[in-house]
C-alpha positions in Angstrom: 57.0 10.8 6.3 54.9 13.6 4.8 53.4 14.7 1.6 52.9 18.2 0.1 49.9 19.1 2.2 51.3 18.0 5.6 51.7 14.7 7.5 50.3 11.5 6.0 46.9 10.8 7.7 46.8 7.6 9.7 45.4 4.5 8.1 41.9 3.6 9.0 39.2 5.7 10.6 40.7 5.9 14.1 42.4 9.3 14.9 45.2 7.5 16.6 46.0 5.4 13.6 44.5 2.2 15.1 41.9 0.2 13.2 38.4 -0.1 14.8 37.5 -3.4 16.4 35.4 -5.5 14.0 31.7 -5.5 14.6 30.4 -8.7 16.0 28.9 -10.9 13.3 25.6 -12.5 13.8 26.0 -15.9 15.3 25.9 -18.6 12.6 23.5 -21.3 13.5 24.0 -24.8 12.0 23.1 -27.2 14.8 20.3 -27.5 17.3 22.8 -26.8 20.1 23.8 -23.5 18.5 20.1 -22.6 18.1 19.5 -23.3 21.8 22.6 -21.1 22.8 21.4 -18.2 20.7 17.9 -18.5 22.2 19.3 -18.6 25.8 21.3 -15.4 25.1 18.2 -13.6 23.8 15.9 -14.7 26.6 18.5 -13.8 29.2 18.0 -10.2 28.4 14.3 -10.3 29.5 13.0 -9.5 32.9 11.0 -11.8 35.0 10.6 -15.6 35.1 11.5 -16.8 31.6 12.2 -20.5 32.3 9.1 -21.8 30.6 9.5 -19.5 27.6 13.1 -20.6 27.1 12.3 -24.3 27.6 9.5 -24.1 25.0 11.5 -22.1 22.5 14.5 -24.4 22.8 12.5 -27.6 22.3 10.5 -26.2 19.4 13.7 -24.8 17.7 15.5 -28.1 18.3 12.7 -30.0 16.6 12.7 -27.7 13.6 16.5 -27.6 13.1 16.8 -31.4 13.5 13.9 -32.0 11.1 15.4 -29.5 8.5 18.6 -31.6 8.5 16.9 -35.0 8.6 14.0 -34.5 6.3 14.3 -31.2 4.4 17.6 -31.0 2.6 19.4 -29.1 5.4 19.1 -25.9 7.3 19.5 -22.9 5.1 18.8 -20.2 7.6 18.1 -19.5 11.3 17.1 -16.2 12.8 15.8 -15.3 16.2 14.9 -12.1 17.8 12.8 -10.3 20.4 9.8 -8.3 19.3 9.3 -6.1 22.3 6.4 -4.2 20.7 4.3 -7.4 20.5 6.0 -9.0 23.5 7.2 -12.2 21.7 10.3 -14.2 20.8 10.3 -14.9 17.1 12.2 -17.8 15.5 12.6 -18.4 11.8 13.9 -21.7 10.6 14.6 -22.1 6.8 15.3 -25.2 4.9 15.7 -26.4 1.3 12.4 -28.4 1.0 9.2 -26.9 -0.4 7.0 -29.4 1.4 4.9 -28.3 4.5 5.7 -30.2 7.7 3.3 -33.0 8.5 2.3 -34.8 11.6 -0.8 -35.9 13.4 -2.0 -34.0 16.5 -0.4 -35.5 19.6 -3.7 -36.8 21.0 -4.2 -38.9 17.8 -0.7 -40.5 17.9 -0.1 -44.0 19.0 1.9 -43.4 22.2 4.0 -46.5 21.4 4.9 -45.4 17.8 8.4 -44.1 17.4 9.0 -40.6 16.0 6.6 -38.4 14.1 5.8 -35.9 16.9 8.0 -33.0 16.1 5.7 -30.8 14.1 2.8 -31.5 16.5 5.0 -30.5 19.4 6.1 -27.3 17.8 2.4 -26.4 17.2 1.6 -27.0 20.9 4.6 -25.2 22.3 4.6 -22.0 20.1 2.0 -19.2 20.4 1.9 -19.0 16.6 3.3 -21.1 13.7 3.5 -19.9 10.1 5.0 -21.8 7.1 5.8 -19.8 4.0 7.6 -20.6 0.7 10.9 -18.9 0.0 11.3 -17.1 -3.4 14.3 -19.3 -4.4 12.7 -22.6 -3.2 12.4 -24.1 0.2 10.4 -22.7 3.1 10.6 -20.6 6.2 8.9 -21.8 9.4 8.2 -18.8 11.7 7.2 -19.6 15.3 6.6 -17.1 18.1 6.4 -17.4 21.8 4.6 -14.8 23.9 6.5 -13.3 26.9 
């Protein structure tokens, strides 16, 4: 089939008429397990002994994701990336609750009391912790781990 100016161009951007493969979409994180898998994929790209980095990041992210679901109206966003310039793994966990996480320092907790250690653990494990309000409500907790 042709039209007045020559053959009909192929559909799509490929010169052979095939459609390009879709770009991989960022992995959607809804559960703590999905967060741990994403972190493992990121850390796997680093050189050297990263076992402690990965263990700390997985535990802290698990605490934040579970607490977002349990106490903060649900997880509304999760992002993780490597900041090579500052040599750190950065994790953002967003939820629907405006309230700042609370918790006593671990040394002040009754060792027999159940629960209530998540935020204190995150603060011990991460190099930095920042809590900031989101423009539409809720908050973002950004934690970073040096590598």
